[in-house]
N, C-alpha and C positions, 0 to 999 in steps of 0.2 A: 619731531614730539620733543617738547622740552623733560629736562629731567626731571622732574615732578610727575611730570604724564608718565616717563618711561618708570617712575618708582612706582605711582597706582597699578600698574599693570602687571608686575613684573615681582613685588613684595612674594616673599614666601610665606610670610607669618602670617598664620591666621586669625582672621578677626581685626586684624590689623590694614588699613591701606590709607593712601593719600590721596585726598582728594582735592586735585586742582583748584575748579569750576567754585567748591563752594568754599574754600579758602582753610579747609581744615586742616588740623599741623599733624608731619607725622606723629603716629602710635598714638593715636587720637581711636577711641572705640565707637563699633558702626550703630546707627541707631537702631530703635528697638526692633524698629517694621525689617530692616536688615538681619538683627541678629535670627529672630522667627525665619524668616526664609533662607536665610544661612544653615538653620537646624535642621528645617523640610527637608531642605536638599540632602541633609547628612544619614536624614532621617530613612529616606526613600530604598527598600532592598531592590539589589543587582536584580532580581525577576522581575519586576515592577518596572524598572525602566529600561529594561528589552527590547527593541524593536522585533517585530517579527515581522517576516516577508518569506512568500509564496513564490515560488521561480516553477515554470514546467518544461516541458521537452516537448517534441514534437508526436510523441507516441499516444499521448492520450489529452490532448489540452482540453476535451469536455467536460473531461471528468475533473480537471485541476481547476477550471471556471466555478464549476459545481461547490468543489472544497472552499473557493474563494469566498463565494456567496455566501457559503453557511458559517463560516468562519468570519465576515467581514472584514477582508482586508480582501483588498484588490492583488490582482494578478502582477508580479513584480516585471518588471520593464526590461526586455531583452531582448537581444538583434539572433536569432539561428540564422547563417546560412550556410551553404556548402560552394564549392568551387567546383570547374567542372568537370573533375575528375572525382566527384565524390566528398572529398576531403571537407571535414567538418570544419566551421567558422563562430566559433562563438564570443557575444560581448556584452558583459552587464550595463545597462544603460541609467542606473541609479548608484546612490550610493549606498552599500554594504557593510561598513566597517562597525566592528562591533554588533553586527546585526545577529538575531538568532533564526536560520534559514533554511525554510523547508525545499525540498526538491522533489517536485513531482516527476515521475517518470516508470511508466510499467515496460521491462524489457520483452516486449512481446516484438510478432513478426512484423520488419526483420529484426529479428534478435541481437545478430552484431552491430548494427546499425544503428541502434537506441542504446543498445549498451556502450557504443564508444560516444556516441553523446553524450549519456550521461556522465561520465567520467572527466570528458572536459568541460561540460559545465562547471563542475566540482574542482577541478584547477583554478576553472576564472573565481567562481568563489573563495577559492584558498588565498588566489594570489589578489583577491580583493577585500585583505585581510577579514572575512566574515566570524564573527563570535564561534560562530557553534552550527555547521551543518548538517540537519538529518533526513536522509535519503527514505524516500516516501513510495515505495518499490510496490504498487497495488499487486504485479505478479510476477515474480521472479523467475525469470528465462535461467535453465541451466540445472532447475532445482533438483530435474529426474535421473540427474547425474549424480549421486550424492553418495556413490559406493562403489567398488572395485565387484561389481558379480561376474566379470568378466578377466582372464586375465591381459595382464597391458592395455588397460582403456586409463582416460584421464576420470580425478573427480572435479569434475569444472566446476560444482556449487564452491566449492570451498578457493579453486581460483577465482571467480569472480569475487566473494567477501576478499577474497586479498587486494584484489583489486581495486576496489569500493572504499577499501579503507586506507591503502596506499595513496588514491589520488584525493583523499581529505574527508572521508565521512566520520562525522563524530558519532553518529548515531542512526540506526537504520529501523524502518519501519517498515514490516509487512504484511502481508494479510497472503493466509490458508498456505502454508510452505508445503511442496509436495512432501516433506518428511519433516517432523518438527527439529530432528536432530542437526538438521542445517542451522540452525543458532549458534550452536558451539562453534561453527569453522569462521564464526567474526570476534575478533578480539577488541570489539565495539561494543556497548550497551546495545540490544535488539529488542524492540515491542512487536510481535507476533499478535494480529488481531485476525480472528479468524471471521468470516462470513455469515455462520450461522443464525446471529440474532436476526438478519436483516430475513433473512431462508424461512427460517421456523417462524416470525410472527407470519410472511403470506402463506404459507397453509395451516398455519392456524385457524387463520380467518377464513379458507378456504373450505373447511371443517369435513374433510373428505370420512367419508362412511369406512370401518373396516377397512384403517390404513395400518400399514407394515412398513418399515424403513428399512431398505436393502441395500449393503454393500458391496460392489460391485466386484470386491478384492477380501484378498484376508488383512490388506494392508491399511485399509478404509474401516477397517473395525470401529476403532476406535471414535474416527469421526461420526459414523453411524451411529454409536451406541449413545453420543452425548446427543444429536439429532431424535435419535427415540426416547429418549429420556425426556428434553424436553416436551414434548408432542404427548410422552405417555400412552405410547405404542409399541408395538412387539418389532422386536428384528431378525431381520431373515440377511443370510452370507450367500454371496455367490463363489463359488470355489474355479477359479479361471487358471488358463497355464498360460503362458506367454511364449509363444514361437520365435518369436522373430520383434523386431524394434516396431512397435505399430501396428503386429498382426497377436492374435491373442485367440484363444479356443476356449469356450466356455464350458466349465465340464459336468459340476453341479451344485443344487440348489438347497442349502442346507436350512430348512425349517417350514413352517408350514405355510403358503401361500393362498392356497386356493380358495376363492372365491373371494378372496380382498383387494381392495386397491394399493400397487406399490409403489412405491417413494425409492425412485434409487437415487443415492445421494454418494457423489463423486467429488475431488475435487478439482479435476480439470477434465474437459471434451475436448481432445485432438482430432484425430479422426474418426471421432464417435463412432467405431467398432465395434468396442467393447462396450459402450450403451447401447446398442441396436443387439449385437448378439446376448447380453443378457437382458432388453427386456423382452425378443423372441423366447428365452428361454423363461422365463419369467409365467408367461401368457401360456405357453406350452403343459407347465405346470397347475395349470390352472387358475390362473389370475385373473380379476375381473378386469381390470383397466392399469396400467402405467405410466406414472408418470415419472422424471426426473427432472434433477436440479444438481448444479454445481457453481464452485464458484468463478472459475478461468475459462469462457468462453473460446478457447483456443482455434478452434472449428477449423483444421488444415485439411487441402486434399479434401476429398470426397465428401467433407463431413456432411455438408449443409443438404444434400443431396441426399445423402444417407439419412437423416432424422428427417427431412418433408416426406420420404419413402415409407417412414416405421409404422409400427403401429403405434407408437408413444403418446398419450393423448397432450401432454406440453414438457418444453423442455426447458427449464428456468433459469437463468444463469445472471450472474453481475456484473456489471461495468469497468469491471480492474482492466478489459481488454475492450476495446473499441469491438463494437460489430462491422463485421463487413458488409456491404450494399446487397447483396445476395440472401445475407443472413437476412437481412433487414426487413425483409418479402416473406420470408416463410412464416406464417399464422402460428406456427407452433413454439417458437422462439420468444420467452416472456422475458426483459432485463428490468431486473431492478437494482437499484442505484446504493453502493454503499458509501457516498461522499460526507452522509452522516455521519458517519460512524468513525472515517478516517477525521472528518473536520474536527468532531470531539476529540481522537486522541493528539492531534498534532494541539489543540488548545490544552490538552491537557500533560504535554509534551512540554509544552513553552510557560505555563504556568508552575510546572515541578510536583504535580499531581498525581495521585494512582490513574492507571489505566484500566484497574481491575475492573471498576463497574460496567468496563462496555463489553463481557465476555457474557452478561446478561442477557 
């Protein structure tokens, strides 16, 4: 490169370059077209020029692909492998420097494995100079350990929040936390979405007669009240006592359910013990039919067998967690997609607009 060429490339003076090919002299003004192009580039807002990229871990690839299809961007290219001892190896296969990156990974079974994957993927993005990293966690593992309800136990949901922040997350997008106060465990912005709009729409279309929404415990009353208000139906509550981990004993039904169609609303179905006992208690109190819905189909242990053999008419869940093959064979279990809900939230975060409308 000759001296003139070097000056043309490196000149720090805005609006002045040396064009060796056209013979223009140093200090000459840009042409009218060049000036307009430069002004147009300067007028572009940073939010408009940011690239959006969506990557996914191994826990729910189908949901991530559905989100990408809704948003209109391809799934980010990456390689996720494991060594023979189970150690995770992750490599990005495309440039993310300065990009607005969304990383989709629910921390479902096996929880620890998927959590470590998420941390490693974030570290790779951070070291590749991603502009902003938003973790999209449709199911937040360890959310049930949000307080010291017994002596000498860990508040693990706080620990996970700290791990995510330390690994490089700049923002978190979560769905139906077991306890809303978990948002306060993060020192980064958190967008907490609810699957209620998707579920409400489904049951509104079913047009069930004499419907009553039922909260299976006192902790879920607020969620159930919102649901009942949207459907304009009465609310009932089941008082339960937890005797051990994953073991509950239904005590009393608060509210009139005789002759009515009941809809049990919960955030998580784990072993389905609470769900089946609640359904039995409602039917014993004279309920005509019992449906159930929940956001997160954990369905561990004997859950699938219990649901299949229960007196429940239908159990409606979302795809925050992929169903196991055994669960797909149970006709009572129906899955609704929240890809559109998450896709709209991702678009709003990327464009720096409000996500409030997604609560309706």
